[in-house]
MIDOSE-1310 file (N, C-alpha, C; in nm, 2 decimals, decimal comma, always signed):
residues 185
mril	-9,85/-7,54/-9,42/-9,92/-7,60/-9,30/-9,81/-7,63/-9,19; -9,70/-7,70/-9,24/-9,60/-7,74/-9,14/-9,54/-7,61/-9,08; -9,52/-7,51/-9,16/-9,46/-7,38/-9,10/-9,55/-7,33/-8,99; -9,68/-7,32/-9,02/-9,77/-7,27/-8,92/-9,78/-7,35/-8,79
laia	-9,77/-7,48/-8,81/-9,76/-7,57/-8,69/-9,63/-7,55/-8,61; -9,52/-7,53/-8,69/-9,39/-7,51/-8,62/-9,40/-7,37/-8,55; -9,45/-7,27/-8,61/-9,46/-7,14/-8,54/-9,55/-7,15/-8,42; -9,66/-7,22/-8,43/-9,76/-7,23/-8,32/-9,69/-7,30/-8,20
nscp	-9,61/-7,41/-8,23/-9,54/-7,48/-8,13/-9,43/-7,40/-8,07; -9,36/-7,32/-8,15/-9,25/-7,25/-8,10/-9,28/-7,12/-8,03; -9,41/-7,08/-8,04/-9,46/-6,95/-7,98/-9,58/-6,98/-7,89; -9,56/-7,05/-7,78/-9,68/-7,09/-7,70/-9,77/-6,98/-7,65
kigy	-9,71/-6,86/-7,64/-9,79/-6,74/-7,59/-9,90/-6,71/-7,69; -9,87/-6,73/-7,82/-9,98/-6,70/-7,91/-10,03/-6,82/-7,99; -9,96/-6,92/-8,00/-10,01/-7,04/-8,07/-10,03/-7,01/-8,21; -10,14/-7,06/-8,27/-10,18/-7,02/-8,41/-10,30/-6,92/-8,40
vqgm	-10,28/-6,82/-8,48/-10,39/-6,71/-8,48/-10,42/-6,70/-8,63; -10,55/-6,69/-8,66/-10,60/-6,66/-8,79/-10,53/-6,54/-8,85; -10,48/-6,54/-8,96/-10,40/-6,43/-9,02/-10,26/-6,47/-9,04; -10,21/-6,56/-8,96/-10,07/-6,60/-8,98/-10,05/-6,67/-9,11
nvia	-10,15/-6,74/-9,16/-10,14/-6,81/-9,28/-10,13/-6,71/-9,40; -10,19/-6,59/-9,39/-10,18/-6,49/-9,49/-10,03/-6,44/-9,50; -9,98/-6,41/-9,38/-9,84/-6,36/-9,37/-9,74/-6,46/-9,42; -9,76/-6,59/-9,38/-9,68/-6,70/-9,43/-9,68/-6,71/-9,58
svfl	-9,80/-6,69/-9,64/-9,82/-6,71/-9,78/-9,74/-6,60/-9,86; -9,73/-6,48/-9,80/-9,65/-6,38/-9,87/-9,50/-6,42/-9,87; -9,45/-6,47/-9,76/-9,31/-6,51/-9,76/-9,29/-6,63/-9,85; -9,39/-6,72/-9,85/-9,37/-6,84/-9,94/-9,37/-6,80/-10,08
atnl	-9,44/-6,70/-10,12/-9,45/-6,65/-10,26/-9,31/-6,60/-10,31; -9,22/-6,58/-10,22/-9,09/-6,53/-10,26/-9,00/-6,65/-10,29; -9,05/-6,77/-10,29/-8,97/-6,89/-10,32/-8,87/-6,92/-10,22; -8,89/-6,88/-10,09/-8,80/-6,92/-9,99/-8,82/-7,06/-9,94
kdse	-8,73/-7,12/-9,88/-8,74/-7,25/-9,82/-8,83/-7,24/-9,70; -8,90/-7,35/-9,67/-8,98/-7,35/-9,55/-8,91/-7,31/-9,42; -8,78/-7,35/-9,41/-8,71/-7,32/-9,29/-8,68/-7,16/-9,29; -8,65/-7,11/-9,40/-8,63/-6,96/-9,41/-8,76/-6,88/-9,38
vfwl	-8,87/-6,93/-9,42/-9,00/-6,87/-9,39/-9,02/-6,88/-9,24; -9,00/-6,99/-9,18/-9,01/-7,01/-9,04/-8,93/-6,91/-8,96; -8,81/-6,89/-9,00/-8,72/-6,80/-8,92/-8,76/-6,65/-8,95; -8,80/-6,62/-9,07/-8,85/-6,49/-9,10/-8,97/-6,45/-9,02
iryv	-9,07/-6,55/-9,01/-9,19/-6,52/-8,92/-9,15/-6,51/-8,78; -9,06/-6,59/-8,73/-9,01/-6,58/-8,59/-8,95/-6,44/-8,57; -8,87/-6,39/-8,67/-8,81/-6,26/-8,66/-8,91/-6,15/-8,65; -9,01/-6,16/-8,73/-9,12/-6,06/-8,73/-9,19/-6,07/-8,60
lhkk	-9,22/-6,19/-8,55/-9,30/-6,20/-8,43/-9,22/-6,15/-8,31; -9,09/-6,18/-8,30/-9,02/-6,15/-8,18/-8,94/-6,02/-8,19; -8,86/-6,00/-8,29/-8,77/-5,88/-8,30/-8,85/-5,76/-8,34; -8,95/-5,77/-8,43/-9,04/-5,66/-8,46/-9,16/-5,65/-8,37
kfee	-9,17/-5,74/-8,28/-9,27/-5,75/-8,18/-9,41/-5,76/-8,23; -9,42/-5,83/-8,35/-9,56/-5,85/-8,41/-9,64/-5,94/-8,33; -9,58/-6,02/-8,24/-9,65/-6,11/-8,15/-9,75/-6,03/-8,06; -9,72/-5,90/-8,04/-9,81/-5,82/-7,96/-9,94/-5,80/-8,03
illd	-9,94/-5,81/-8,16/-10,07/-5,80/-8,23/-10,15/-5,93/-8,21; -10,09/-6,04/-8,19/-10,16/-6,17/-8,19/-10,19/-6,22/-8,05; -10,15/-6,15/-7,95/-10,17/-6,20/-7,81/-10,32/-6,21/-7,78; -10,36/-6,29/-7,69/-10,50/-6,31/-7,65/-10,57/-6,18/-7,62
gfpr	-10,68/-6,15/-7,68/-10,75/-6,03/-7,67/-10,70/-5,92/-7,76; -10,60/-5,94/-7,84/-10,55/-5,85/-7,94/-10,53/-5,71/-7,88; -10,45/-5,69/-7,77/-10,44/-5,56/-7,71/-10,37/-5,46/-7,81; -10,27/-5,50/-7,88/-10,20/-5,41/-7,98/-10,29/-5,37/-8,09
vqll	-10,38/-5,46/-8,14/-10,47/-5,43/-8,24/-10,57/-5,32/-8,19; -10,62/-5,34/-8,07/-10,71/-5,24/-8,01/-10,64/-5,10/-8,00; -10,51/-5,10/-7,96/-10,44/-4,97/-7,96/-10,42/-4,91/-8,10; -10,39/-4,99/-8,19/-10,37/-4,94/-8,33/-10,50/-4,89/-8,39
nyql	-10,61/-4,96/-8,36/-10,74/-4,91/-8,40/-10,78/-4,78/-8,34; -10,75/-4,77/-8,21/-10,77/-4,64/-8,14/-10,69/-4,53/-8,20; -10,56/-4,56/-8,22/-10,47/-4,45/-8,28/-10,52/-4,41/-8,42; -10,56/-4,51/-8,50/-10,61/-4,48/-8,63/-10,73/-4,39/-8,62
dvya	-10,82/-4,43/-8,53/-10,94/-4,35/-8,51/-10,91/-4,20/-8,47; -10,82/-4,19/-8,38/-10,78/-4,05/-8,33/-10,72/-3,97/-8,45; -10,63/-4,03/-8,52/-10,56/-3,96/-8,63/-10,66/-3,94/-8,75; -10,75/-4,03/-8,77/-10,85/-4,01/-8,88/-10,94/-3,90/-8,84
riyl	-10,97/-3,88/-8,72/-11,06/-3,77/-8,67/-10,98/-3,63/-8,70; -10,85/-3,64/-8,69/-10,77/-3,51/-8,71/-10,76/-3,49/-8,86; -10,71/-3,59/-8,93/-10,68/-3,57/-9,07/-10,79/-3,60/-9,18; -10,89/-3,68/-9,13/-11,00/-3,71/-9,22/-11,13/-3,69/-9,15
peli	-11,16/-3,58/-9,10/-11,28/-3,56/-9,01/-11,41/-3,59/-9,09; -11,42/-3,55/-9,21/-11,54/-3,57/-9,29/-11,57/-3,72/-9,30; -11,46/-3,80/-9,33/-11,48/-3,94/-9,34/-11,53/-4,01/-9,21; -11,46/-3,97/-9,10/-11,50/-4,03/-8,97/-11,64/-3,98/-8,93
tylt	-11,68/-3,86/-8,96/-11,82/-3,82/-8,94/-11,91/-3,90/-9,02; -11,88/-3,93/-9,14/-11,97/-4,01/-9,23/-11,98/-4,15/-9,17; -11,86/-4,21/-9,14/-11,86/-4,35/-9,08/-11,94/-4,36/-8,95; -11,91/-4,26/-8,86/-11,98/-4,26/-8,74/-12,13/-4,24/-8,75
gkei	-12,17/-4,16/-8,85/-12,32/-4,15/-8,88/-12,38/-4,28/-8,93; -12,30/-4,37/-8,98/-12,35/-4,50/-9,03/-12,32/-4,60/-8,92; -12,27/-4,56/-8,80/-12,24/-4,65/-8,69/-12,13/-4,75/-8,73; -12,03/-4,71/-8,80/-11,92/-4,79/-8,83/-11,79/-4,73/-8,77
nvsy	-11,72/-4,82/-8,69/-11,60/-4,78/-8,63/-11,48/-4,83/-8,72; -11,37/-4,76/-8,72/-11,26/-4,80/-8,80/-11,21/-4,95/-8,77; -11,24/-4,99/-8,65/-11,20/-5,13/-8,61/-11,27/-5,23/-8,70; -11,38/-5,19/-8,76/-11,46/-5,29/-8,84/-11,38/-5,34/-8,96
fatq	-11,30/-5,25/-9,02/-11,22/-5,29/-9,13/-11,07/-5,29/-9,10; -11,02/-5,21/-9,01/-10,88/-5,20/-8,99/-10,82/-5,31/-8,91; -10,90/-5,38/-8,83/-10,85/-5,50/-8,75/-10,78/-5,60/-8,85; -10,85/-5,63/-8,95/-10,80/-5,73/-9,05/-10,67/-5,67/-9,11
wfit	-10,67/-5,54/-9,14/-10,55/-5,48/-9,20/-10,43/-5,50/-9,11; -10,45/-5,47/-8,98/-10,34/-5,48/-8,89/-10,29/-5,62/-8,86; -10,39/-5,71/-8,84/-10,35/-5,85/-8,81/-10,28/-5,92/-8,92; -10,31/-5,88/-9,04/-10,23/-5,94/-9,16/-10,13/-5,85/-9,22
mfay	-10,11/-5,73/-9,16/-10,02/-5,63/-9,21/-10,06/-5,60/-9,36; -10,19/-5,59/-9,38/-10,25/-5,56/-9,51/-10,23/-5,67/-9,62; -10,18/-5,78/-9,58/-10,15/-5,89/-9,68/-10,28/-5,95/-9,73; -10,38/-5,95/-9,66/-10,51/-6,01/-9,70/-10,57/-5,93/-9,82
dlny	-10,55/-5,80/-9,81/-10,62/-5,71/-9,90/-10,55/-5,66/-10,02; -10,42/-5,66/-10,01/-10,34/-5,59/-10,12/-10,26/-5,70/-10,20; -10,22/-5,65/-10,32/-10,14/-5,74/-10,40/-9,99/-5,74/-10,35; -9,92/-5,83/-10,40/-9,78/-5,86/-10,35/-9,69/-5,74/-10,36
shii	-9,69/-5,66/-10,46/-9,60/-5,54/-10,48/-9,64/-5,44/-10,37; -9,76/-5,42/-10,34/-9,80/-5,32/-10,23/-9,76/-5,38/-10,10; -9,78/-5,50/-10,08/-9,75/-5,56/-9,95/-9,60/-5,55/-9,92; -9,52/-5,58/-10,01/-9,37/-5,57/-9,99/-9,33/-5,43/-9,96
kiwn	-9,39/-5,33/-10,02/-9,36/-5,19/-9,99/-9,40/-5,16/-9,85; -9,52/-5,20/-9,81/-9,57/-5,17/-9,68/-9,49/-5,24/-9,57; -9,45/-5,37/-9,60/-9,37/-5,44/-9,50/-9,23/-5,38/-9,49; -9,18/-5,33/-9,60/-9,05/-5,26/-9,59/-9,06/-5,14/-9,49
fffi	-9,17/-5,06/-9,51/-9,19/-4,95/-9,42/-9,20/-5,00/-9,27; -9,28/-5,11/-9,25/-9,30/-5,16/-9,12/-9,16/-5,21/-9,06; -9,08/-5,28/-9,14/-8,96/-5,33/-9,09/-8,86/-5,22/-9,05; -8,87/-5,11/-9,12/-8,78/-5,00/-9,09/-8,83/-4,91/-8,98
kswk	-8,95/-4,88/-8,98/-9,01/-4,78/-8,89/-9,11/-4,84/-8,78; -9,15/-4,96/-8,80/-9,23/-5,03/-8,70/-9,38/-4,99/-8,70; -9,44/-4,99/-8,59/-9,59/-4,98/-8,58/-9,64/-4,85/-8,64; -9,57/-4,74/-8,63/-9,62/-4,61/-8,68/-9,65/-4,62/-8,83
mlir	-9,58/-4,70/-8,90/-9,60/-4,71/-9,04/-9,73/-4,78/-9,07; -9,78/-4,87/-8,99/-9,91/-4,93/-9,01/-10,02/-4,83/-9,00; -10,01/-4,74/-8,91/-10,11/-4,63/-8,89/-10,10/-4,54/-9,01; -9,98/-4,50/-9,05/-9,96/-4,41/-9,17/-10,02/-4,48/-9,30
vals	-9,99/-4,60/-9,32/-10,05/-4,67/-9,43/-10,20/-4,67/-9,43; -10,25/-4,71/-9,31/-10,40/-4,71/-9,30/-10,46/-4,57/-9,33; -10,40/-4,47/-9,27/-10,45/-4,33/-9,30/-10,44/-4,30/-9,45; -10,33/-4,34/-9,51/-10,31/-4,31/-9,65/-10,41/-4,38/-9,74
llwh	-10,44/-4,51/-9,70/-10,54/-4,58/-9,78/-10,68/-4,52/-9,75; -10,71/-4,48/-9,63/-10,84/-4,41/-9,61/-10,85/-4,28/-9,69; -10,74/-4,21/-9,69/-10,74/-4,08/-9,77/-10,77/-4,11/-9,91; -10,70/-4,22/-9,96/-10,71/-4,26/-10,10/-10,86/-4,29/-10,14
fkdr	-10,93/-4,36/-10,05/-11,06/-4,41/-10,08/-11,17/-4,32/-10,02; -11,14/-4,21/-9,95/-11,24/-4,14/-9,88/-11,36/-4,10/-9,96; -11,34/-4,05/-10,08/-11,45/-4,01/-10,17/-11,54/-4,13/-10,21; -11,48/-4,24/-10,24/-11,56/-4,36/-10,27/-11,63/-4,41/-10,15
ickq	-11,57/-4,41/-10,04/-11,64/-4,46/-9,91/-11,76/-4,37/-9,89; -11,75/-4,24/-9,90/-11,86/-4,15/-9,87/-11,97/-4,16/-9,97; -11,95/-4,22/-10,08/-12,05/-4,24/-10,18/-12,13/-4,37/-10,17; -12,09/-4,45/-10,08/-12,16/-4,58/-10,06/-12,29/-4,56/-9,98
svde	-12,39/-4,64/-10,02/-12,51/-4,64/-9,94/-12,49/-4,72/-9,81; -12,58/-4,71/-9,72/-12,57/-4,78/-9,59/-12,56/-4,93/-9,62; -12,64/-4,98/-9,71/-12,63/-5,12/-9,74/-12,50/-5,17/-9,80; -12,44/-5,08/-9,89/-12,32/-5,12/-9,96/-12,19/-5,09/-9,87
lpef	-12,20/-5,00/-9,78/-12,08/-4,96/-9,71/-12,00/-5,07/-9,63; -12,07/-5,15/-9,55/-11,99/-5,25/-9,48/-11,91/-5,34/-9,58; -11,97/-5,39/-9,68/-11,90/-5,48/-9,78/-11,79/-5,40/-9,85; -11,82/-5,28/-9,89/-11,72/-5,20/-9,96/-11,60/-5,18/-9,87
lktc	-11,62/-5,15/-9,74/-11,50/-5,13/-9,65/-11,42/-5,26/-9,63; -11,49/-5,37/-9,64/-11,42/-5,50/-9,62/-11,34/-5,53/-9,75; -11,38/-5,48/-9,87/-11,32/-5,53/-9,99/-11,26/-5,42/-10,08; -11,27/-5,29/-10,03/-11,22/-5,18/-10,12/-11,08/-5,20/-10,16
lren	-10,99/-5,24/-10,07/-10,85/-5,25/-10,11/-10,83/-5,36/-10,22; -10,89/-5,48/-10,19/-10,87/-5,59/-10,28/-10,93/-5,56/-10,42; -11,04/-5,49/-10,43/-11,11/-5,48/-10,56/-11,09/-5,34/-10,63; -11,04/-5,24/-10,55/-11,04/-5,11/-10,61/-10,90/-5,04/-10,59
igdi	-10,80/-5,11/-10,57/-10,67/-5,05/-10,54/-10,62/-4,98/-10,67; -10,65/-5,02/-10,78/-10,62/-4,94/-10,90/-10,48/-4,97/-10,96; -10,43/-4,88/-11,03/-10,30/-4,89/-11,09/-10,19/-4,90/-10,99; -10,11/-5,00/-11,00/-10,00/-5,02/-10,90/-9,91/-4,91/-10,89
pevt	-9,84/-4,86/-11,00/-9,75/-4,75/-10,98/-9,81/-4,62/-10,92; -9,94/-4,59/-10,97/-10,00/-4,47/-10,92/-10,03/-4,48/-10,77; -10,08/-4,59/-10,72/-10,11/-4,61/-10,58/-9,99/-4,61/-10,50; -9,89/-4,69/-10,54/-9,76/-4,69/-10,47/-9,70/-4,55/-10,46
kkls	-9,71/-4,48/-10,57/-9,66/-4,34/-10,56/-9,73/-4,26/-10,46; -9,87/-4,27/-10,46/-9,95/-4,19/-10,36/-9,92/-4,24/-10,22; -9,91/-4,37/-10,20/-9,88/-4,42/-10,07/-9,74/-4,37/-10,02; -9,64/-4,37/-10,11/-9,51/-4,32/-10,07/-9,52/-4,17/-10,03
flin	-9,59/-4,09/-10,11/-9,61/-3,95/-10,09/-9,68/-3,93/-9,95; -9,79/-4,00/-9,94/-9,87/-3,98/-9,81/-9,79/-4,02/-9,69; -9,73/-4,13/-9,70/-9,65/-4,18/-9,59/-9,54/-4,09/-9,55; -9,48/-4,02/-9,65/-9,38/-3,92/-9,62/-9,44/-3,79/-9,58
flpr	-9,56/-3,76/-9,62/-9,63/-3,64/-9,59/-9,68/-3,64/-9,45; -9,71/-3,75/-9,40/-9,77/-3,76/-9,26/-9,68/-3,75/-9,15; -9,55/-3,73/-9,16/-9,46/-3,71/-9,05/-9,50/-3,60/-8,96; -9,58/-3,51/-9,00/-9,62/-3,40/-8,91/-9,70/-3,46/-8,79
mncl	-9,74/-3,59/-8,80/-9,80/-3,65/-8,69/-9,69/-3,68/-8,59; -9,66/-3,59/-8,50/-9,54/-3,59/-8,42/-9,53/-3,72/-8,33; -9,63/-3,76/-8,27/-9,62/-3,87/-8,18/-9,61/-4,01/-8,26; -9,62/-4,01/-8,39/-9,60/-4,13/-8,46/-9,46/-4,13/-8,52
r	-9,37/-4,05/-8,47/-9,23/-4,05/-8,52/-9,15/-4,15/-8,45
């Protein structure tokens, strides 16, 4: 709580935004001191420009959702057609993914891998991870009924991620496979 208050006070442009607590909890799980977590979050917010995600109106989140939608239409057209037919936009579930850098939905070992990708390659990795996860779950998503689909999309990562080594291996492969997305380089 003290860390979140300190961040909110030190970043008046964004203050406190729901989702910061999830990010802070991942850093705290590494047994870092509160002061180290504070400076790590400040680094992510300012140097990695994550504060752009949390600005009023969430303009970066809107851009990421748009990019995810465009690339999903190219690489996962059947899935997007299915979702569109059910009147579900990717922003319905991806907004939470982006605001928390997937930390709300994945276990610690997956989060660390994704965050490493983000710290090295920045925003484009969040899109690649989202596409990889959609690809991984596309068959299960398309089997959901209209009534089950919204809840499944909100919880599919948390409840169905499966075997950690297998999924991590798939994510690594897919993230490296997707470089043909030239404008995400």
